C-alpha positions as CSV (number, residue, x, y, z in Angstrom):
1,X,-7.0,10.4,-12.0
2,X,-3.6,12.9,-12.5
3,X,-0.8,11.1,-11.9
4,X,2.0,10.4,-9.9
5,X,-0.2,9.8,-7.1
6,X,1.4,10.7,-3.8
7,X,0.6,8.9,-0.4
8,X,1.9,10.5,2.6
9,X,1.8,9.3,6.7
10,X,3.3,10.0,9.8
11,X,5.7,8.0,10.8
12,X,5.2,8.5,14.6
13,X,1.4,8.4,15.4
14,X,-0.6,7.1,17.6
15,X,-3.4,6.4,14.5
16,X,-2.0,5.7,11.2
17,X,-3.7,8.2,8.7
18,X,-2.4,8.2,5.1
19,X,-3.6,11.0,2.6
20,X,-3.4,10.3,-1.2
21,X,-3.0,13.4,-3.4
22,X,-3.3,13.4,-7.5
23,X,-0.4,14.9,-10.0
24,X,-2.0,18.3,-9.0
25,X,-1.3,18.0,-5.2
26,X,-5.2,18.1,-4.6
27,X,-6.4,15.3,-1.7
28,X,-7.8,12.4,-3.4
29,X,-8.1,10.1,-0.8
30,X,-7.8,9.5,2.8
31,X,-7.6,6.7,5.4
32,X,-7.8,6.6,9.2
33,X,-7.1,3.3,10.5
34,X,-9.2,2.6,13.7
35,X,-7.2,1.8,16.9
36,X,-6.6,-1.8,18.7
37,X,-8.6,-3.3,15.8
38,X,-8.2,-7.5,15.8
39,X,-8.9,-7.8,11.8
40,X,-8.2,-5.3,9.5
41,X,-11.0,-3.2,8.3
42,X,-10.0,0.1,6.1
43,X,-12.5,2.9,5.6
44,X,-11.5,5.1,2.2
45,X,-12.9,8.6,2.3
46,X,-12.4,11.4,-0.4
47,X,-11.1,14.0,2.4
48,X,-10.7,14.7,6.0
49,X,-13.8,15.2,7.1
50,X,-14.8,11.4,6.0
51,X,-18.1,12.4,4.5
52,X,-17.8,10.4,1.4
53,X,-16.8,6.8,1.4
54,X,-15.0,6.2,-1.4
55,X,-14.6,2.2,-0.4
56,X,-14.0,0.0,2.4
57,X,-10.3,-2.7,2.6
58,X,-11.7,-6.2,4.9
59,X,-9.4,-8.8,6.0
60,X,-11.0,-12.4,5.9
61,X,-9.0,-12.9,9.3
62,X,-7.1,-11.8,12.2
63,X,-3.6,-13.0,11.5
64,X,-2.5,-11.1,8.5
65,X,0.6,-13.6,7.7
66,X,-1.6,-14.9,4.6
67,X,-4.3,-13.0,5.2
68,X,-6.6,-11.8,2.2
69,X,-7.7,-8.3,1.8
70,X,-10.9,-7.6,0.1
71,X,-11.7,-3.8,-1.9
72,X,-15.1,-2.9,-2.1
73,X,-16.4,0.2,-3.6
74,X,-18.7,2.9,-1.7
75,X,-21.7,1.0,-3.3
76,X,-20.7,-2.1,-1.8
77,X,-19.7,-3.9,-5.0
78,X,-16.4,-5.9,-5.4
79,X,-13.5,-4.4,-7.1
80,X,-11.0,-7.3,-6.1
81,X,-8.8,-8.5,-3.6
82,X,-5.1,-8.8,-2.2
83,X,-3.4,-11.0,-0.8
84,X,0.4,-11.7,0.6
85,X,2.8,-14.3,-0.6
86,X,3.0,-15.9,2.7
87,X,6.7,-17.3,2.9
88,X,7.6,-15.6,-0.1
89,X,7.4,-12.2,1.8
90,X,9.7,-13.1,4.2
91,X,12.4,-12.2,2.1
92,X,10.8,-9.7,-0.3
93,X,7.4,-8.5,-0.1
94,X,4.9,-9.8,-2.4
95,X,1.4,-9.3,-2.9
96,X,-1.1,-10.4,-5.8
97,X,-4.1,-9.0,-6.7
98,X,-7.2,-10.7,-8.0
99,X,-10.0,-9.1,-9.7
100,X,-13.8,-9.3,-8.2
101,X,-14.4,-12.8,-9.6
102,X,-10.8,-14.1,-7.8
103,X,-8.7,-14.5,-11.0
104,X,-4.7,-13.0,-10.5
105,X,-4.4,-9.9,-12.2
106,X,-0.9,-8.3,-10.8
107,X,1.6,-8.8,-8.6
108,X,3.4,-6.0,-6.0
109,X,7.1,-7.1,-5.1
110,X,9.9,-5.6,-3.8
111,X,12.5,-4.7,-6.1
112,X,15.4,-5.4,-4.3
113,X,15.7,-8.1,-1.2
114,X,18.3,-6.3,0.1
115,X,16.8,-3.2,1.1
116,X,14.4,-5.3,3.0
117,X,17.3,-7.2,4.4
118,X,19.2,-4.3,5.8
119,X,16.2,-2.0,7.0
120,X,15.1,-5.3,9.2
121,X,18.9,-5.3,10.7
122,X,19.8,-1.8,11.0
123,X,16.4,-0.4,11.9
124,X,17.3,-2.4,15.2
125,X,20.2,-0.5,16.2
126,X,19.4,2.1,18.7
127,X,19.4,5.9,17.2
128,X,20.9,4.9,13.7
129,X,17.7,3.2,13.4
130,X,15.4,5.9,13.3
131,X,17.4,6.9,10.4
132,X,17.1,4.1,7.7
133,X,14.6,6.4,6.0
134,X,17.2,8.1,4.6
135,X,19.1,5.9,3.2
136,X,17.2,2.4,2.6
137,X,14.1,3.1,0.7
138,X,12.2,0.5,-1.0
139,X,11.0,0.2,-4.8
140,X,8.1,-1.9,-5.2
141,X,7.2,-3.2,-9.0
142,X,3.7,-3.7,-10.1
143,X,3.2,-6.4,-12.5
144,X,0.4,-8.2,-14.4
145,X,0.5,-11.5,-14.3
146,X,1.9,-12.3,-17.9
147,X,5.2,-9.9,-16.2
148,X,4.1,-6.8,-18.0
149,X,5.4,-4.1,-15.9
150,X,2.6,-1.6,-14.8
151,X,3.5,0.6,-12.2
152,X,6.5,1.8,-9.9
153,X,5.7,2.5,-5.9
154,X,8.9,4.3,-4.7
155,X,9.5,5.5,-1.2
156,X,11.1,8.8,-1.0
157,X,13.4,10.0,1.6
158,X,11.9,11.0,5.0
159,X,12.4,11.5,8.6
160,X,9.2,11.7,10.5
161,X,7.1,11.3,7.5
162,X,6.7,8.7,4.9
163,X,6.1,9.6,1.1
164,X,5.7,6.9,-1.5
165,X,5.0,7.5,-5.1
166,X,2.6,5.4,-7.4
167,X,3.5,6.0,-11.0
168,X,1.9,3.7,-14.0
169,X,3.9,2.5,-16.9
170,X,1.0,1.8,-18.9
171,X,-2.5,2.7,-19.3
172,X,-4.8,1.4,-16.9
173,X,-9.1,0.3,-17.2
174,X,-11.1,1.8,-14.1
175,X,-11.4,-1.6,-12.4
176,X,-7.5,-2.1,-13.1
177,X,-6.8,1.5,-11.7
178,X,-9.1,1.1,-8.7
179,X,-7.3,-2.1,-7.2
180,X,-4.3,-0.3,-7.7
181,X,-5.2,2.2,-5.8
182,X,-6.5,0.0,-2.8
183,X,-3.6,-2.2,-3.2
184,X,-1.3,0.3,-2.8
185,X,-2.9,1.8,-0.1
186,X,-3.1,-1.8,1.8
187,X,1.0,-2.5,0.8
188,X,1.8,1.0,2.6
189,X,-0.1,0.0,5.7
190,X,1.1,-3.4,6.0
191,X,5.0,-2.4,4.9
192,X,4.5,0.9,7.0
193,X,7.1,0.3,9.7
194,X,9.4,0.3,7.0
195,X,12.4,2.6,5.8
């Protein structure tokens, strides 16, 4: 995978679609979220034709406040999981990524709680709230459980399309990279209405 990886999606859309492009601009992943699903079930494909499945993300329950999202490859092999850190995520978004065995391996957390707070307040103001994507852009830090910084996920300024860039700061193994990419996709699906 050539880094940085860019994730983009339209802010105003009937059905959420995320495009994942590598550092050269090539499409390496595509997600089209199903409409009116009671329980989150996301399929990740190689491109828009949806002919080659790369993997799946499945929630363990309908209400997502403390849901756990399991990542599986195209062959059905479990790659890991991600869980929201419940009450901690009210002030500052926090997610825990686990290995296929269920051991915590990485954490994604928002760098600044004030960005989330201001986005929530300013986003509710008529007309002005439409422009929060220009000046309230969250940054998420990904670190291993020992505190080692692994990557940054940064939202770039936008109006009608959101763009997030994933940039690792250390070399990742294949399993860790897969868990990070699936975790980033799920983070964006859960936090897409911000900024």
